[in-house]
C-alpha positions in Angstrom: 0.0 0.0 0.0 1.4 3.4 -1.0 0.6 6.2 1.4 1.4 9.9 0.7 1.8 12.1 3.7 1.0 15.7 2.7 3.8 17.1 4.8 7.6 16.8 5.2 7.3 17.4 9.0 9.1 14.7 10.8 6.5 14.9 13.6 3.6 14.3 11.2 5.5 11.6 9.3 6.1 9.7 12.6 2.5 10.1 13.6 1.3 8.6 10.3 3.8 5.8 10.6 2.6 5.1 14.1 -1.1 5.2 13.2 -0.7 3.0 10.1 1.4 0.4 11.8 -1.0 0.3 14.8 -4.0 -0.5 12.6 -2.3 -2.4 9.7 0.7 -4.2 11.4 1.0 -6.9 8.7 0.5 -4.6 5.7 3.6 -3.6 3.7 3.5 0.1 3.2 5.5 2.5 1.2 5.4 6.1 2.6 6.2 9.2 0.6 6.2 12.7 2.1 5.5 15.8 0.0 5.4 19.5 0.8 1.7 20.0 0.0 0.2 23.5 0.2 -2.8 23.9 2.4 -4.2 27.0 0.8 -4.9 28.5 4.3 -2.9 30.8 6.5 0.3 29.6 8.3 -1.7 29.7 11.6 -5.2 28.4 11.1 -7.6 30.2 13.4 -10.5 27.8 13.7 -12.1 24.5 12.8 -13.2 25.5 9.3 -9.7 26.7 8.4 -8.0 23.6 9.7 -10.4 21.3 7.8 -9.9 23.5 4.6 -6.1 23.3 5.1 -6.2 19.5 5.4 -8.5 19.2 2.4 -6.2 21.5 0.5 -3.1 19.5 1.3 -4.9 16.3 0.2 -5.7 17.9 -3.2 -2.2 19.2 -3.7 -0.6 16.0 -2.7 -2.8 14.1 -5.2 -1.5 16.4 -7.9 2.1 15.8 -6.8 1.8 12.0 -6.5 -1.3 10.8 -8.3 -0.5 7.0 -8.0 -1.0 6.5 -4.2 -3.6 4.3 -2.5 -4.1 6.7 0.4 -3.3 10.4 1.0 -3.1 11.7 4.6 -3.0 15.3 5.6 -2.6 16.8 9.1 -3.5 20.4 9.9 -3.0 22.0 13.2 -4.3 25.3 14.5 -5.9 27.3 17.2 -9.5 27.9 18.1 -11.0 30.5 20.5 -13.7 28.9 22.6 -15.4 30.6 25.6 -12.6 33.1 25.8 -9.7 30.7 25.8 -7.5 29.7 22.9 -7.2 25.9 22.3 -4.5 24.0 20.4 -6.0 21.3 18.2 -5.4 19.5 14.9 -7.3 17.6 12.2 -6.2 14.6 10.1 -7.9 13.6 6.9 -7.2 10.4 5.0 -8.6 9.8 1.5 -8.3 7.1 -1.1 -7.6 7.6 -4.8 -11.3 7.7 -5.9 -12.3 9.9 -3.1 -15.1 7.6 -2.1 -13.5 6.6 1.2 -12.5 9.4 3.4 -11.8 9.5 7.2 -11.3 12.3 9.6 -9.8 12.4 13.0 -9.2 15.1 15.6 -6.5 15.6 18.2 -7.5 16.3 21.8 -7.6 20.0 22.5 -6.0 21.9 25.4 -5.9 25.5 26.5 -2.8 27.5 25.2 -1.1 29.3 28.1 -1.8 33.0 28.1 1.9 33.9 27.8 2.0 32.0 24.4 -1.3 33.6 23.3 0.0 37.1 24.2 3.1 36.4 21.9 0.9 35.2 19.2 -1.3 38.3 19.3 1.2 41.0 20.2 4.1 39.8 17.9 2.0 38.0 15.3 3.9 34.7 15.8 2.7 31.3 14.9 1.9 29.2 17.9 5.1 27.1 17.5 7.3 30.2 17.4 5.5 31.7 20.3 6.0 28.5 22.2 9.7 28.6 21.5 10.0 32.1 22.7 7.8 31.6 25.8 9.7 28.5 26.9 13.1 29.7 25.6 13.6 26.7 23.5 13.8 26.0 19.8 12.3 23.7 17.3 8.9 22.9 18.8 7.3 22.9 15.3 9.3 19.9 14.3 9.9 18.6 17.8 7.6 18.1 20.7 5.2 20.9 19.9 3.5 22.9 22.7 2.3 19.7 24.4 5.9 18.6 25.0 7.0 21.4 27.3 3.6 21.7 28.9 3.9 18.0 30.0 7.7 17.9 30.7 7.8 15.9 27.5 5.5 13.1 29.0 3.6 13.6 25.7 5.2 14.7 22.4 3.7 16.3 19.3 3.8 12.9 17.6 1.9 11.4 20.6 -0.7 14.1 20.2 -1.3 13.5 16.5 -1.1 9.7 16.4 -4.6 9.0 17.8 -6.1 11.4 15.3 -4.3 9.5 12.5 -5.8 6.3 13.8 -9.2 7.9 13.9 -8.9 9.1 10.3 -8.0 5.6 9.2 -11.0 3.9 10.8 -13.0 3.8 7.5 -10.0 2.0 5.9 -9.9 -0.6 8.6 -13.7 -1.1 8.8 -14.7 -0.9 5.2 -17.9 -2.8 5.7 -19.1 -0.2 8.2 -18.2 3.0 6.5 
């Protein structure tokens, strides 16, 4: 099975590998990563923009590599709910004909006010604001915001993997979806 990951992020690649191997442990898979454009802002601000970004990445990755069996896109962002900003992400998996599509969502958590302030006052993406707030580097391709918030008990890959598994459920349970 050939799977295209609509990102070259090592975090997203690892989450897809983990999710696919968890559900299809005996399936031989070939993974290919591409820099697929989302068509949305660098910092999606709500559910609609995250979904649109993942759909955009699926479409672009299909143009770049049209001969895959499944394309998987991961799109993270922030959402303002009841006065708080939350970090969340969406995963979409789609087959070549588009008749089988799955979606999964990460768990959400409140973004610390210090990170929110840097995002608003300096116009930083959440990952860059996280780097600055925690005085670290590389959260976008490392442990994300969840890493330093949990003393690295959870990583960015850990955060995305269950959403990948959720998005692949229609591929595992074809008779039900």
